C-alpha positions as CSV (number, residue, x, y, z in Angstrom):
1,Q,0.0,0.0,0.0
2,D,2.9,2.4,0.7
3,G,4.5,1.6,-2.7
4,L,7.6,0.1,-1.1
5,L,7.2,-3.2,-3.0
6,E,6.0,-3.3,-6.6
7,D,5.3,-5.9,-9.2
8,T,5.2,-3.4,-12.1
9,I,7.2,-0.2,-12.9
10,S,5.9,2.4,-15.3
11,P,8.3,3.9,-18.0
12,D,7.3,7.3,-16.6
13,F,8.8,6.3,-13.3
14,L,12.2,6.0,-15.0
15,V,11.8,9.3,-16.7
16,R,10.9,11.1,-13.4
17,N,13.9,9.5,-11.6
18,W,16.5,9.8,-14.4
19,P,20.0,10.5,-13.0
20,A,20.7,14.2,-12.8
21,A,24.1,14.3,-14.6
22,P,24.3,11.5,-17.1
23,T,22.7,11.8,-20.6
24,E,22.6,8.0,-20.8
25,W,21.7,5.3,-18.3
26,S,22.9,1.7,-18.8
27,T,20.2,-0.9,-18.3
28,K,22.4,-2.6,-15.8
29,A,22.9,0.5,-13.7
30,M,19.2,1.2,-14.0
31,R,18.3,-2.2,-12.6
32,D,21.0,-2.0,-9.9
33,T,19.5,1.3,-8.7
34,F,16.3,-0.5,-7.6
35,F,18.5,-2.6,-5.2
36,A,20.7,0.3,-4.0
37,S,18.6,3.4,-3.8
38,P,16.3,3.8,-0.7
39,T,14.0,6.1,-2.8
40,F,13.3,3.3,-5.3
41,P,10.8,0.6,-4.5
42,R,11.8,-3.1,-4.1
43,L,10.7,-5.4,-6.9
44,L,8.9,-8.7,-6.6
45,N,10.6,-9.7,-9.8
46,P,13.5,-7.7,-11.3
47,D,12.5,-9.1,-14.8
48,V,9.6,-6.6,-14.9
49,L,12.1,-4.0,-15.8
50,R,12.5,-5.6,-19.2
51,T,8.8,-4.9,-19.7
52,T,9.3,-1.3,-18.5
53,V,12.1,-0.7,-20.9
54,A,10.2,-2.3,-23.8
55,E,7.1,-0.1,-23.1
56,G,9.2,3.0,-22.8
57,V,11.0,2.5,-26.1
58,R,7.7,1.7,-27.9
59,G,6.0,4.7,-26.4
60,G,8.9,7.1,-27.1
61,K,9.7,7.8,-23.5
62,F,13.4,7.1,-24.0
63,G,15.8,5.6,-26.5
64,Y,17.7,2.3,-26.5
65,V,21.1,1.7,-28.0
66,G,24.1,-0.6,-27.7
67,K,27.6,0.7,-27.1
68,T,31.0,-0.7,-28.1
69,Y,33.7,-1.3,-25.6
70,I,35.4,1.9,-26.7
71,G,32.2,4.0,-26.0
72,E,30.7,4.4,-29.4
73,Y,27.0,3.9,-30.1
74,Q,26.2,1.0,-32.3
75,G,23.9,2.5,-34.9
76,T,21.0,4.8,-34.3
77,P,18.9,4.5,-31.1
78,L,15.6,2.6,-31.1
79,I,12.7,4.8,-30.1
80,E,9.0,4.8,-30.9
81,D,9.7,1.3,-32.4
82,K,6.4,-0.6,-32.2
83,S,8.1,-3.9,-32.9
84,F,10.4,-3.6,-29.9
85,G,9.5,-6.2,-27.3
86,V,10.5,-7.6,-24.0
87,A,12.7,-10.3,-25.7
88,N,14.8,-7.5,-27.3
89,V,15.8,-5.9,-23.9
90,E,19.3,-6.7,-22.7
91,I,20.4,-5.8,-19.2
92,S,24.1,-4.9,-19.7
93,E,26.7,-2.2,-19.2
94,Q,26.9,-2.1,-23.0
95,V,23.3,-1.2,-23.5
96,V,22.1,2.3,-22.5
97,L,18.8,4.2,-22.3
98,L,18.9,7.8,-23.7
99,P,16.6,10.7,-22.8
100,R,13.9,11.2,-25.5
101,A,15.4,14.4,-26.8
102,R,18.9,12.9,-27.1
103,A,17.6,9.7,-28.8
104,L,15.6,11.7,-31.4
105,E,18.6,14.0,-32.0
106,L,20.8,11.0,-32.8
107,K,18.1,9.3,-34.8
108,K,17.7,12.3,-37.1
109,E,21.4,12.8,-37.8
110,P,21.9,12.7,-41.6
111,P,23.4,9.6,-43.0
112,I,27.1,9.7,-44.1
113,S,27.6,10.6,-47.7
114,A,29.6,8.5,-50.2
115,E,32.3,11.1,-50.2
116,E,32.5,11.1,-46.4
117,E,32.7,7.3,-46.4
118,K,35.6,7.4,-48.7
119,E,37.4,9.9,-46.6
120,A,36.7,8.3,-43.3
121,P,39.9,7.1,-41.6
122,E,40.5,3.7,-40.2
123,K,40.3,3.2,-36.5
124,V,42.8,0.9,-34.9
125,V,42.2,0.0,-31.2
126,E,44.6,-1.9,-29.0
127,R,42.6,-4.1,-26.6
128,P,44.8,-7.1,-25.5
129,E,42.8,-7.5,-22.3
130,E,39.8,-8.5,-24.4
131,G,41.6,-11.5,-25.9
132,Y,42.8,-9.8,-29.1
133,T,45.5,-7.3,-29.9
134,T,44.2,-5.0,-32.6
135,E,40.8,-4.2,-34.1
136,V,40.6,-2.4,-37.4
137,R,37.2,-0.8,-38.2
138,V,36.5,0.9,-41.6
139,R,33.4,2.0,-43.3
140,P,32.6,-0.1,-46.3
141,E,32.8,1.5,-49.8
142,L,30.0,0.4,-52.1
143,P,29.7,1.6,-55.7
144,A,26.6,3.5,-56.7
145,G,23.9,1.2,-58.1
146,A,25.4,-2.0,-56.6
147,P,23.2,-5.0,-57.3
148,K,20.9,-6.3,-54.6
149,V,20.7,-9.9,-53.3
150,P,17.3,-11.6,-52.7
151,R,18.3,-13.2,-49.4
152,L,20.8,-13.0,-46.6
153,R,21.7,-15.9,-44.3
154,W,24.3,-16.5,-41.6
155,A,25.0,-19.4,-39.3
156,G,27.8,-19.7,-36.7
157,E,28.6,-20.0,-33.0
158,L,28.1,-16.8,-30.9
159,P,29.8,-16.3,-27.5
160,P,27.1,-15.4,-24.9
161,Q,29.0,-12.2,-24.0
162,K,28.6,-10.9,-27.6
163,W,24.8,-11.5,-27.9
164,T,23.9,-7.8,-27.2
165,N,26.5,-6.6,-29.7
166,F,25.3,-9.1,-32.3
167,Y,21.7,-7.9,-31.9
168,M,22.6,-4.2,-32.0
169,K,25.2,-4.4,-34.8
170,V,23.5,-7.0,-37.1
171,L,19.9,-7.7,-36.3
172,T,18.7,-4.1,-35.7
173,R,19.1,-3.5,-39.5
174,F,16.3,-6.0,-40.1
175,A,14.4,-5.9,-36.8
176,T,11.3,-4.3,-38.4
177,D,11.3,-6.6,-41.5
178,P,8.5,-9.2,-41.2
179,S,10.6,-11.7,-43.2
180,L,13.3,-11.8,-40.5
181,C,13.4,-15.4,-39.1
182,I,15.7,-16.3,-36.2
183,R,16.4,-20.0,-35.3
184,L,18.3,-20.4,-32.1
185,E,19.9,-23.4,-30.4
186,F,21.8,-23.3,-27.2
187,E,23.6,-26.0,-25.2
188,V,25.1,-26.0,-21.7
189,A,26.8,-29.0,-20.0
190,P,28.4,-28.0,-16.6
191,G,30.6,-30.7,-15.1
192,E,28.5,-30.9,-11.9
193,G,25.3,-31.3,-13.9
194,I,22.1,-29.3,-14.0
195,T,19.4,-29.5,-11.2
196,Q,15.8,-30.3,-12.0
197,Q,14.9,-26.9,-10.5
198,R,17.1,-25.1,-13.0
199,V,15.5,-27.1,-15.8
200,E,12.0,-26.1,-14.7
201,E,13.1,-22.5,-14.3
202,T,14.4,-22.6,-17.9
203,R,11.1,-24.1,-19.1
204,M,9.1,-21.4,-17.3
205,A,11.3,-18.6,-18.8
206,L,10.7,-20.0,-22.3
207,R,7.0,-20.2,-21.7
208,E,6.9,-16.5,-20.5
209,L,8.5,-15.5,-23.8
210,G,5.9,-17.5,-25.7
211,L,8.4,-20.0,-26.9
212,N,8.4,-23.8,-27.1
213,D,9.5,-25.1,-23.7
214,A,10.7,-28.6,-24.9
215,I,14.2,-29.2,-23.6
216,K,16.4,-32.0,-24.6
217,S,18.8,-33.6,-22.1
């Protein structure tokens, strides 16, 4: 009754309680605030924040965008995107929420011209602590009138730590296309085995997402 314990959080609550200084708010920091700040209510289920973020992005309350490990935004922010759902929300330091004005500002930035793409310098980044030594990033140069392809497919193994980057860098280009089809398979085999409780929790999570809950052992 006093609002100290909640099972839902409105996107407007995040807007009203946005941090004073930052122009962006990582989804992980946002979630952690509910456990650390005495002015925020406790949550019956922290996963409700995924629903809050999805509703806020669809309603244009704030933007949603991924960031690289060198602090660059990955593409334009998602805002007022009616196809954005709970399953799209990642809780991570590399995913941030942006105030509405900032998100719209970035979304309306004009695309890079062909001449600017040709003149764009390479970026070389040394990051040995991440498991590689040098990353070279260049903008692709495509000739005018390049032919189109009827279909695009990709298959491969994806480290769990890169799922957010994969979505923001690759899938957001096609997120609103109704022809996009994603087939996913995951496998985990810890040496100590998996408890039946963990199996049931996984099934429940799949059902909550509206997915097939059949699990093979």
